[in-house]
N, C-alpha and C positions, 0 to 999 in steps of 0.2 A: 484391332477394334472391330466393331460390328459392321456387317455389310448389309444391314437391313435398309431397303430403300425408304427414303423419307417422303411421306405423303401427309400433307397438312390436313386434308379432308379425307375421311374414310369411315371405318366402323367406329362404334363407341369406344372400343379398346384402343384403337389407334389415336383417336382424339384425346383420350385420357393420357396416353403415353406421350403425346406431343403437346401436352398442356403448357410445358415450359416455353416452347416455341411460340405458342399462341399468346402467352403473357408478354413475351418480349415484343412481339409484333404490335400488340395493343399499346403497350407502354411507349414504344418508339413512335407509333403513329400519333399518340397524344402529344409527345414531345415535339415532333416535327410540326404539328399543328400550332403549338405554342411559338416555335421559332418563326413560322410563316406569319403568324399574327404580329409578332414583334417587328418583323421585316416590313409588313404591310403598313404599320403605323410609324415607320421610319425610326424606330427605337434602336434597332440593331445597327443601322447605318450611323446613327448618332453616337453610339458607343464606339464603333470602329474609328469614326472621324475624331472623336474627342481623345482617344487613347493614342497619343503619338509614340508611346513606347511599344505598341503592337503586342503587348503581353496578353491582352484579351483575345487577340486573333490566335495566338499560340494556344491559349486555353481551349478555344473552340476546336482547333485542329487536333489537340490531344484527345478531346472528348469524342470527336468523330472516329479517330483511329481506335480508341478503346471500345467504342460501341461495336465496331466491326469485329474486333477480337471477341467481344462478348457474344456476338451472333455466332461465330465459329464454335465457341464452347457450348452455346445453347443447342446447336444442331448436333454436336457430338453427344452431349448428355441425353438429348431426346432419343437419339438412336440407341444409346445404351439402355435407357429405361424400357424402350420398346423391345429390345433384345432380351432383357431380363425376364419380362413377362412370357416371351416365347420359350425361353429355356425352362422356365417354371412349368409351363404347359407340357413340355417334353418329359420332364422328370415326373410330373404328377400322373402321367399315364402309367407309370410303374416301371421300375427297373431293379434288377437284382445285383447289379455291379456297375462300376465306372472303370472303363479300361482306357489307359492313356497310350496313345500311339503317336509319337512325335509331338506335334503341337495340338493334336486333336484329342477330344474326349469322346469315347464311344460308350453307348449304353448297352445293356444286355441283349437288346434286339438288333445290335450292330448299327443303329442309327447314330448320327453324329450330332453333338450339341452345337448349337449356333455359335460361331466365333464371336466372343464379346468379353467384357471385363469379368463377368461372373464365371464364364467358362474357363478363363485363365486362372481364376481363383480356385475353382474346383480342381483343375489340373494340378495346381501347386499343392493342394491338400492331399490329393492322391499320391503324388510323387513323394511328399514328405512322409506320409504314412508308410509307403512302400519301402523307402530308404531306412526309416527308423525301425522297421520290423515290429512295430507295436500296433495294437488295435485301438489305442487311445492316444490322441495327440491334442496339444493345445494350439488352436489356430489363432490365438490372440496376436502373435507377431505378424502372421499373414494378414489379419484384418487391419492391423495398424499400418502395414505397408500398403494395403489397398486404399485405406483412407487417405494416406499421404499422396498416393498416385492420383486419386480422384480430385483432390483439392489443390494439387500443385499448379495447375494452369490458371487458377484463380488469383495467384499471387500478383499477376500483372494488373488486375483490376484494383487490388488494394494499393499497389504502388501508384497507379494512375490517379486514384482518388486523393491520395496524400500529396502527389505532385501538383494536382490542381489547387489544393489549398495553399501549398507553398508558393505557387506562381501568383495566386491572389495576394498573398502576404508580400511577395516581392514587389508587385505592382503598387501596393499601399506605401511601401518604403520609398519606391521611386517617385511616386506622386508627392509625398511629403518633402522629399529632397528638392523636387522641382519647385515646390511652393516656397522653400526657404532660400533658395539661391538668389532670387531677386532682392531679398532683404539685405543680403551682404553687399549688393551693388548699389544700394540706395544712398545717394549723397545729399539729396535735399527732399523736402516734403512739398514740392510744388504739385499743382493739380495734374500736370502732364506726367510727372514721375510716379505719382501715386496711382494714376490710371494704368500705367504699364505694369506696375507691381501687382495691382489687383487682377489684371488680365492674366499674368503669369501664374498667380496663386490660384485663380479659378481653373486654369488648365491643369495644374498639378492636383487640385482637388478632384477634378474629373477623372484623371488617371487613377488616383487612389480608390475612388468609389467604384468606378466601372470594373476595374480589375478584381477588386475584392468581391463584388457582386457576382461577376462571371465565374471566379474560382469557387465560391461557395455553392452556387447553383450547379455547376458542372460536377463538383465532388458529390453532391447529394444525388444527382441523377445516376452517376456511375455506381455509387454504392447500392442504389435501388436495383439496378440491373443485375449486379452480381449477388445481391441478396436472393433474387429469384433462382439464380444458378446454384447458389449454396444450399438453398432449401431443397431443390430437386436432387442435388448430389447427396444430401443427407438421406433423402428418401431412397435413392438408389443403393446407398450403403446399407440402409436398414433392410431392404428387400434381399440383398445379397446375404447378409448375416442370417436372416430368418430362413432363407432357402437352404443354406448350407448346414445350419445347425439342426434343422428339423428333418430335412429330406436327404441330405448328402452324407453327412458324417455318420449317422446311424447305419446307412447302407454299407459304407466303407468299413465300419466297425465289425459288421457281421459277414461281410462278403469278401470277394477277391479284390485286391488292390489293383490288379491288372499289370500288364507289362509296360515298361517305360523305355 
């Protein structure tokens, strides 16, 4: 992976490259403000106290853990986008060949490409062309593998969003079961018995509604976070494809493949 130091504030290029991180920070800041507002008005405490199944607490815990995972992916993708622009600048200065030495990719002036995802992809293209002994190769399989590699870590976000919805649905079922149990135990229709039944039914309704609400909101927030990541990942893949198709493959076609 790239070893580019991460700086939130810097030049215009750096701010552009770390736009994903800035989006995540703004989105998370607004979300935290919303949670603090709910806590300040005692709505969060009311939800936790009313949900005796503690499913809503589990939903909040899953959301917090998933957000931290999204932050890790955000930092990684931001570094990769930053690295791709720097690799592009290195190649745009002009090179007559790409030489592979171990895990490194050297240009014609013996400078080394910055280690990152796009550099690994360029290395794979050069190695494939060298082994094939042909000046024309199809990099579609390599691009497909790169796309799978970039999107693989987002699978946890998709799973977490689906899990939040399932937990909300589970809370709904638990709440309705809690509502119906007192009806089976009802033996008379006295005021005291009906008061107890209504109390239990209101508790069950609270479980059903609070868990459903928490699950839906958490799933929406998680999907929004990973949408930002997916959008930046698509942009990273597009830049990699453009760079290799326009500036790398033509050089390899007419130049030396280099030693591997």
